[in-house]
C-alpha positions as CSV (number, residue, x, y, z in Angstrom):
1,M,-114.8,-58.3,75.9
2,H,-116.1,-61.2,74.0
3,L,-117.1,-58.9,71.1
4,F,-113.6,-57.5,71.0
5,A,-112.0,-61.0,71.0
6,R,-114.2,-62.0,68.0
7,I,-113.3,-58.8,66.1
8,F,-109.6,-59.3,66.8
9,A,-109.8,-63.0,65.8
10,R,-111.5,-62.1,62.5
11,F,-109.0,-59.3,61.9
12,L,-106.1,-61.7,62.5
13,T,-107.7,-64.3,60.1
14,Y,-108.0,-61.7,57.4
15,A,-104.5,-60.5,58.0
16,L,-103.0,-64.0,57.8
17,V,-105.0,-64.7,54.6
18,A,-103.7,-61.5,53.0
19,I,-100.1,-62.3,54.0
20,G,-100.5,-65.8,52.5
21,I,-101.9,-64.4,49.2
22,F,-99.0,-61.9,49.1
23,L,-96.4,-64.6,49.7
24,L,-98.0,-66.8,47.0
25,V,-98.1,-64.0,44.5
26,S,-94.5,-63.1,45.4
27,V,-93.3,-66.6,44.9
28,A,-95.2,-67.0,41.7
29,A,-93.7,-63.8,40.4
30,A,-90.2,-64.9,41.5
31,Y,-90.7,-68.2,39.6
32,A,-91.9,-66.4,36.5
33,Y,-89.0,-64.0,36.6
34,A,-86.6,-67.0,37.0
35,D,-88.2,-68.9,34.1
36,D,-88.0,-65.9,31.8
37,D,-84.3,-65.4,32.7
38,F,-83.1,-69.0,32.0
39,D,-81.6,-69.8,28.6
40,P,-84.8,-71.2,27.0
41,D,-83.2,-73.9,24.9
42,L,-80.9,-75.2,27.5
43,Q,-83.6,-75.1,30.2
44,S,-86.1,-76.9,27.9
45,K,-83.5,-79.7,27.4
46,A,-82.9,-79.9,31.1
47,D,-86.7,-80.3,31.7
48,E,-87.0,-83.0,29.1
49,Y,-84.1,-85.0,30.6
50,Q,-85.6,-84.6,34.0
51,V,-88.9,-86.1,32.9
52,Y,-87.3,-88.9,31.0
53,L,-84.9,-89.8,33.8
54,E,-87.6,-89.9,36.4
55,E,-89.7,-92.2,34.3
56,W,-87.1,-94.6,32.8
57,H,-83.8,-94.3,34.7
58,A,-85.0,-94.6,38.4
59,A,-84.9,-98.1,39.8
60,P,-87.7,-99.2,42.2
61,A,-85.5,-98.8,45.3
62,G,-84.4,-95.3,44.1
63,A,-81.1,-95.7,42.4
64,L,-80.2,-94.0,39.2
65,T,-79.7,-96.5,36.5
66,G,-76.9,-95.9,34.0
67,G,-77.4,-97.6,30.7
68,V,-80.9,-98.9,30.0
69,Q,-81.5,-101.5,27.3
70,Y,-85.1,-101.7,26.0
71,T,-86.8,-104.5,24.2
72,D,-87.0,-102.4,21.0
73,G,-86.6,-98.9,19.6
74,T,-90.0,-97.8,20.9
75,R,-88.5,-97.7,24.4
76,Q,-91.6,-98.9,26.2
77,E,-90.2,-101.9,28.1
78,I,-86.9,-102.3,29.8
79,S,-85.1,-105.6,29.2
80,C,-81.8,-105.0,31.0
81,L,-79.7,-102.5,33.0
82,H,-76.0,-101.7,32.5
83,H,-73.4,-100.1,34.8
84,Q,-75.1,-101.0,38.1
85,G,-71.6,-101.2,39.5
86,D,-71.2,-97.4,39.0
87,S,-74.7,-96.6,40.2
88,T,-73.8,-95.1,43.5
89,I,-71.3,-92.4,42.2
90,W,-73.8,-91.4,39.5
91,T,-76.8,-91.5,41.8
92,G,-74.9,-89.2,44.2
93,M,-74.0,-86.8,41.4
94,Y,-77.7,-86.8,40.3
95,L,-78.8,-86.0,43.9
96,G,-76.3,-83.1,43.9
97,S,-78.0,-81.8,40.8
98,Q,-81.4,-81.9,42.4
99,A,-80.2,-80.1,45.5
100,I,-78.8,-77.3,43.4
101,R,-82.0,-77.3,41.2
102,Y,-84.1,-76.9,44.4
103,E,-81.9,-74.1,45.7
104,I,-82.4,-72.2,42.5
105,T,-86.0,-72.9,41.7
106,G,-87.8,-74.2,44.9
107,D,-89.5,-76.6,42.5
108,P,-91.6,-79.2,44.4
109,D,-90.4,-81.9,42.0
110,A,-86.8,-81.1,42.8
111,L,-87.6,-81.4,46.5
112,A,-89.4,-84.7,45.9
113,E,-86.5,-86.1,43.9
114,M,-84.0,-84.9,46.6
115,R,-85.9,-86.8,49.2
116,R,-86.4,-89.9,47.1
117,V,-82.7,-90.2,46.2
118,T,-81.5,-89.2,49.6
119,D,-83.5,-92.1,51.1
120,Y,-82.0,-94.5,48.5
121,L,-78.4,-93.5,49.2
122,L,-79.1,-94.1,53.0
123,F,-80.8,-97.4,52.1
124,A,-77.6,-98.4,50.2
125,M,-75.8,-98.4,53.5
126,D,-78.6,-99.9,55.5
127,V,-79.0,-102.9,53.2
128,T,-75.4,-104.0,53.8
129,Q,-76.1,-104.1,57.6
130,T,-72.5,-102.9,58.0
131,P,-72.2,-99.3,59.4
132,G,-70.1,-97.2,57.1
133,Y,-70.2,-99.7,54.1
134,V,-72.3,-98.5,51.1
135,A,-73.4,-100.8,48.3
136,R,-72.5,-100.1,44.7
137,F,-76.2,-100.8,43.9
138,A,-79.2,-102.2,45.7
139,D,-82.6,-103.1,44.4
140,V,-85.2,-105.9,44.1
141,D,-83.7,-109.2,43.1
142,E,-85.6,-109.7,39.9
143,M,-85.4,-108.9,36.2
144,P,-84.6,-106.4,34.8
145,W,-83.2,-104.9,37.9
146,N,-80.7,-107.7,38.6
147,C,-79.7,-108.1,34.9
148,G,-76.0,-109.0,34.9
149,Y,-76.2,-110.0,38.6
150,T,-78.3,-113.2,38.5
151,G,-77.2,-116.5,40.0
152,D,-73.9,-116.6,41.8
153,H,-72.1,-113.4,40.7
154,G,-69.2,-112.9,43.0
155,W,-70.1,-109.4,44.0
156,K,-73.8,-110.1,44.5
157,N,-75.3,-110.3,48.0
158,A,-78.8,-111.3,49.0
159,G,-80.6,-109.0,51.4
160,T,-81.5,-110.5,54.7
161,G,-84.0,-109.7,57.5
162,D,-85.8,-106.5,56.6
163,Y,-84.1,-106.5,53.2
164,E,-85.1,-110.0,52.1
165,G,-86.0,-109.9,48.4
166,Y,-83.4,-107.3,47.6
167,Y,-79.9,-107.8,46.4
168,W,-76.9,-105.5,46.6
169,I,-73.4,-105.3,45.0
170,D,-70.2,-105.1,47.1
171,H,-66.6,-104.4,46.3
172,T,-67.5,-100.7,46.7
173,S,-64.6,-98.4,45.8
174,R,-63.7,-94.9,46.8
175,D,-65.1,-93.8,43.4
176,Q,-68.6,-94.8,44.4
177,Y,-68.2,-93.1,47.8
178,S,-67.1,-89.9,46.1
179,G,-70.5,-89.4,44.5
180,W,-72.3,-90.6,47.6
181,W,-70.6,-88.0,49.7
182,M,-71.1,-85.1,47.3
183,G,-74.8,-85.8,46.8
184,L,-75.7,-86.3,50.4
185,S,-73.7,-83.3,51.5
186,L,-75.6,-81.0,49.1
187,A,-78.9,-82.5,50.0
188,H,-78.2,-82.1,53.7
189,D,-77.7,-78.3,53.2
190,A,-80.6,-77.9,50.8
191,L,-83.3,-79.9,52.6
192,P,-85.8,-77.7,54.4
193,L,-86.2,-77.8,58.2
194,V,-89.2,-80.1,58.0
195,D,-86.7,-82.8,56.9
196,F,-85.0,-82.6,60.3
197,A,-85.1,-86.4,60.7
198,R,-83.7,-87.0,57.2
199,K,-80.9,-84.5,57.9
200,R,-80.0,-86.4,61.1
201,R,-79.9,-89.7,59.2
202,I,-77.4,-88.1,56.7
203,E,-75.3,-86.9,59.7
204,Q,-75.3,-90.4,61.2
205,A,-74.3,-92.0,57.9
206,F,-71.4,-89.6,57.5
207,T,-70.4,-90.5,61.1
208,D,-70.6,-94.2,60.3
209,V,-68.3,-93.8,57.3
210,I,-65.7,-91.7,59.1
211,E,-65.6,-94.0,62.0
212,M,-65.3,-97.1,59.8
213,L,-62.3,-95.4,58.0
214,R,-60.6,-94.3,61.2
215,A,-60.8,-97.8,62.6
216,N,-59.3,-99.3,59.4
217,N,-56.3,-97.1,58.5
218,W,-58.5,-95.1,56.0
219,N,-59.5,-98.2,54.1
220,I,-63.1,-98.9,53.0
221,T,-63.9,-102.1,54.9
222,D,-66.6,-104.5,53.6
223,Q,-69.2,-106.7,55.4
224,N,-66.5,-109.3,55.9
225,G,-64.0,-106.9,57.5
226,E,-61.9,-106.9,54.3
227,Y,-60.4,-104.1,52.2
228,T,-61.8,-104.9,48.8
229,G,-63.1,-101.9,46.8
230,N,-62.0,-103.5,43.5
231,G,-58.4,-102.3,44.3
232,A,-59.5,-98.8,45.4
233,A,-60.2,-99.1,49.1
234,W,-57.6,-96.7,50.5
235,I,-58.7,-93.1,50.8
236,G,-56.1,-90.6,49.6
237,F,-55.1,-87.4,51.2
238,V,-57.3,-84.8,49.3
239,K,-60.3,-87.2,49.3
240,R,-59.8,-87.6,53.0
241,I,-59.9,-83.9,53.8
242,S,-62.9,-83.5,51.5
243,W,-64.9,-86.2,53.2
244,L,-63.9,-84.9,56.7
245,L,-64.9,-81.4,55.7
246,M,-68.4,-82.6,54.7
247,A,-68.7,-84.6,57.9
248,A,-67.6,-81.8,60.1
249,H,-69.8,-79.3,58.3
250,A,-72.9,-81.5,58.6
251,T,-72.4,-82.7,62.2
252,D,-70.4,-79.8,63.6
253,N,-68.6,-82.4,65.6
254,P,-65.6,-80.7,67.2
255,D,-63.7,-84.0,66.9
256,Y,-64.1,-84.0,63.1
257,W,-63.0,-80.4,62.8
258,A,-59.9,-81.3,64.9
259,L,-59.3,-84.4,62.8
260,L,-59.6,-82.4,59.6
261,D,-56.9,-80.0,60.9
262,E,-54.7,-83.0,61.9
263,Q,-55.0,-84.7,58.5
264,Y,-54.4,-81.4,56.7
265,E,-51.2,-80.7,58.5
266,A,-49.9,-84.2,58.3
267,N,-50.5,-84.7,54.6
268,K,-50.5,-81.2,53.0
269,N,-47.1,-82.0,51.3
270,F,-48.8,-84.8,49.3
271,F,-51.8,-82.7,48.1
272,F,-50.0,-81.7,44.8
273,I,-49.2,-85.2,43.7
274,D,-52.6,-86.4,44.8
275,T,-54.2,-83.7,42.6
276,W,-51.8,-83.9,39.7
277,S,-54.0,-84.5,36.6
278,F,-51.4,-84.8,33.9
279,L,-51.4,-88.6,33.5
280,N,-55.2,-88.7,33.5
281,K,-55.1,-86.8,30.2
282,Y,-53.5,-89.9,28.7
283,S,-55.0,-92.8,30.7
284,E,-57.9,-93.4,33.1
285,F,-59.5,-90.1,32.3
286,Y,-62.4,-90.9,34.7
287,G,-59.9,-90.1,37.5
288,N,-60.5,-86.4,36.7
289,N,-64.2,-86.8,37.6
290,L,-63.3,-88.2,41.0
291,R,-60.9,-85.3,41.6
292,H,-63.5,-82.7,40.7
293,L,-66.0,-84.3,43.1
294,D,-63.5,-84.0,46.0
295,W,-62.5,-80.4,45.1
296,Y,-66.0,-79.2,44.6
297,S,-66.8,-79.9,48.3
298,I,-63.6,-78.3,49.4
299,F,-64.4,-75.1,47.4
300,R,-68.1,-75.1,48.6
301,L,-67.5,-75.7,52.3
302,W,-64.0,-74.6,53.3
303,P,-64.3,-71.5,55.6
304,E,-63.6,-68.4,53.7
305,D,-61.5,-66.8,56.5
306,D,-59.2,-69.8,56.7
307,A,-55.8,-69.0,55.0
308,R,-55.4,-72.6,54.1
309,L,-58.0,-72.1,51.4
310,D,-55.4,-70.0,49.5
311,E,-53.0,-72.9,49.8
312,L,-55.5,-75.3,48.4
313,W,-56.4,-73.0,45.5
314,D,-52.7,-72.8,44.7
315,V,-52.5,-76.7,44.6
316,W,-55.6,-76.7,42.4
317,Q,-54.2,-74.2,39.9
318,R,-50.8,-75.8,39.6
319,A,-51.7,-79.5,39.8
320,N,-55.1,-79.9,38.3
321,R,-56.3,-77.0,36.2
322,P,-53.6,-77.0,33.4
323,S,-54.6,-80.4,32.1
324,V,-58.4,-79.8,32.1
325,T,-58.7,-76.3,30.9
326,A,-60.8,-75.6,27.8
327,I,-61.7,-79.3,27.1
328,Y,-65.4,-78.7,26.7
329,N,-66.3,-80.1,30.1
330,P,-68.9,-77.8,31.8
331,W,-68.9,-79.9,35.0
332,F,-65.1,-79.5,35.4
333,D,-65.3,-75.8,34.6
334,A,-68.1,-75.2,37.1
335,V,-66.0,-76.7,39.9
336,H,-63.3,-74.3,38.9
337,V,-65.7,-71.4,38.9
338,A,-67.0,-72.4,42.4
339,G,-63.4,-72.0,43.6
340,C,-62.4,-68.8,41.8
341,R,-65.7,-67.1,42.8
342,K,-65.2,-68.0,46.5
343,L,-61.7,-66.6,46.4
344,D,-62.5,-63.6,44.1
345,A,-59.8,-65.0,41.8
346,C,-61.7,-65.5,38.5
347,D,-59.8,-64.3,35.4
348,D,-62.1,-62.4,33.0
349,K,-60.6,-63.9,29.9
350,E,-60.8,-67.4,31.3
351,M,-64.4,-66.8,32.4
352,A,-65.4,-65.6,28.9
353,Q,-63.9,-68.9,27.5
354,I,-65.8,-71.0,30.1
355,V,-69.1,-69.3,29.3
356,K,-68.6,-69.8,25.6
357,D,-67.5,-73.5,26.0
358,T,-70.4,-74.3,28.4
359,K,-73.0,-72.9,26.1
360,L,-71.5,-74.6,23.1
361,T,-71.1,-78.0,24.8
362,L,-74.6,-78.1,26.3
363,D,-76.1,-76.9,23.0
364,Q,-74.4,-79.9,21.3
365,Y,-75.5,-82.4,23.9
366,W,-78.2,-84.7,22.4
367,D,-81.8,-83.9,22.8
368,A,-83.7,-86.2,25.2
369,P,-83.7,-89.1,25.2
370,S,-80.0,-89.8,24.9
371,Y,-80.2,-93.0,22.9
372,R,-77.0,-94.4,21.4
373,R,-76.2,-92.2,18.5
374,A,-74.2,-93.0,15.4
375,V,-71.1,-90.9,15.3
376,T,-68.0,-91.0,13.1
377,C,-65.4,-88.7,14.5
378,S,-63.3,-86.4,12.4
379,E,-59.7,-87.2,11.8
380,A,-57.4,-85.9,14.5
381,K,-53.7,-85.0,14.5
382,P,-51.8,-87.0,17.1
383,D,-50.2,-85.5,20.2
384,L,-46.6,-86.3,19.5
385,F,-45.6,-86.6,23.2
386,S,-48.2,-89.3,23.7
387,V,-47.1,-91.3,20.7
388,W,-43.4,-91.1,21.8
389,A,-44.4,-92.0,25.4
390,D,-46.5,-94.9,24.4
391,N,-43.7,-96.4,22.3
392,W,-41.1,-95.8,25.1
393,L,-43.3,-97.4,27.8
394,S,-44.0,-100.4,25.7
395,S,-40.3,-101.3,25.8
396,I,-40.4,-101.2,29.6
397,P,-43.2,-103.5,30.6
398,W,-42.7,-103.2,34.4
399,L,-43.0,-99.4,34.2
400,E,-46.0,-99.6,31.8
401,G,-47.7,-101.8,34.4
402,I,-47.4,-98.9,36.9
403,F,-48.7,-96.2,34.7
404,N,-49.7,-96.1,31.0
405,I,-49.8,-93.4,28.4
406,D,-51.9,-94.0,25.3
407,P,-51.7,-91.9,22.1
408,I,-54.2,-89.1,22.1
409,A,-55.3,-86.3,19.8
410,R,-53.5,-83.0,19.9
411,K,-56.6,-81.0,20.5
412,P,-59.7,-81.8,22.6
413,R,-62.8,-82.8,20.7
414,Q,-66.1,-81.0,21.0
415,L,-69.0,-83.1,22.3
416,A,-70.6,-83.5,18.9
417,D,-67.3,-85.0,17.6
418,R,-67.0,-87.8,20.2
419,S,-68.5,-91.2,20.1
420,W,-71.7,-91.5,22.1
421,T,-71.5,-92.3,25.8
422,D,-73.9,-92.3,28.8
423,M,-71.7,-90.1,30.9
424,Y,-69.7,-87.5,28.9
425,W,-67.9,-85.7,31.7
426,Q,-65.8,-88.8,32.7
427,S,-65.2,-90.1,29.2
428,G,-61.6,-89.9,27.7
429,E,-63.1,-89.7,24.2
430,V,-62.5,-86.0,24.4
431,W,-58.9,-86.9,23.6
432,A,-59.6,-89.8,21.3
433,L,-57.3,-90.1,18.3
434,S,-60.1,-91.8,16.4
435,C,-63.6,-92.8,17.5
436,S,-67.0,-93.9,16.3
437,S,-70.2,-95.3,17.7
438,G,-73.2,-97.1,16.1
439,E,-76.8,-96.2,16.6
440,D,-79.1,-98.2,18.9
441,Q,-82.4,-96.5,19.7
442,A,-83.2,-99.2,22.2
443,Y,-80.3,-98.2,24.5
444,T,-80.4,-94.9,26.5
445,G,-78.3,-93.0,29.0
446,P,-80.0,-91.1,31.8
447,G,-78.8,-87.6,30.9
448,F,-77.9,-86.8,34.5
449,D,-74.6,-85.5,33.3
450,Y,-76.4,-82.8,31.3
451,I,-78.8,-82.1,34.2
452,L,-75.9,-81.6,36.7
453,A,-73.8,-79.5,34.3
454,Y,-76.8,-77.3,33.5
455,W,-77.9,-76.5,37.0
456,I,-74.5,-76.1,38.6
457,N,-73.5,-73.6,35.8
458,V,-76.8,-71.7,36.4
459,Y,-76.0,-71.6,40.1
460,Y,-72.5,-70.1,39.7
461,G,-73.7,-67.6,37.1
462,V,-72.0,-69.2,34.0
463,L,-75.4,-69.6,32.6
464,P,-78.3,-67.1,33.2
465,G,-81.2,-67.7,35.6
466,Y,-79.9,-67.2,39.1
467,S,-77.9,-64.7,41.1
468,Q,-76.7,-65.5,44.6
């Protein structure tokens, strides 16, 4: 009997080893196939930005840093950070890119980044010690990480208790939350089962935000119980259903599914005006980025067998898409593709244009690192409506104070014909009548906009390398 047990144990050991070797070989073969299938130039650029971002655009606590100023053009020592106030939205978008990258490749580095940035975005709420309230940025209270927020800056808060030695920025707007939600939602779904505790923390964070909003008439409420948010504390109707959808999906709380239904029915007549992108073509173009963050989660998570998805698609097509079609923005186009693929509604001609524009735009994106480039834009013909509207509104100051229309170019600019920026997909320079930027090799952007646009377009089949 003992002899049989030893023979069986040895057989089982050999079998498990053989299975392990088979799985390793299979995974290696899958990676090799995927690597060969990617666009080699675009993939190489994504890899280079990934390495650079992890080394130079990740703050000690985990936030993505926007603009980084170095002591000189060799870029070996950071002297100052810029755009900390926009860090949470951009950090969330970067986290989303890593979740998608991990889904496609299974790369251990993507998993490590996903865990690191997830922990930071959860920390960004913990440090405020106010459930549901997320900081714009949080890190050690020392140079260069507090550059621009030294002394008694009105938005600066000193960490207390467990967070002593840190500082954090308040007046957090719905803009910042939009990226926070998108990134953590994607990470929640992509993290492996061994990250059970991390997933539960995301679910609790989502719950904290929803409960804070419910208790305050859908207003972001700060550590002092005030609606600040730099004038953007109230959560609009589409953003509301997007956030509720992510919370309901992650927690599977029946109360949140019911609240989603309630908010949908109560506010669906406002979805069109809330999604209308026409004015953002002429002013505050960054609003388009916020809109696409909300709609991406709707397209990704809305149940396919729910007829309301067709209603939402109709709103998207009529209210948003006409003003952002064919403007050389591969992030916006990828969100559209996420929707049309889910509804089996992609137009062949439009898809061909999206594939062409995506490849062109990412080809034109600067090689890493993205230091400030000298660009003198070509001369553009003006959009006559915008010229007329600008003149007309200037004669009615009270109306111009409500909404503004600036003169823009008649046709959108390709990326290589825009002034340099550290976040292209939310920059209105695509419509600039004239533009230029000077070179500064001591200032870099993180390139997360490239990383996100690349991986999400691979995921949805606009670029090669992955098939769902």
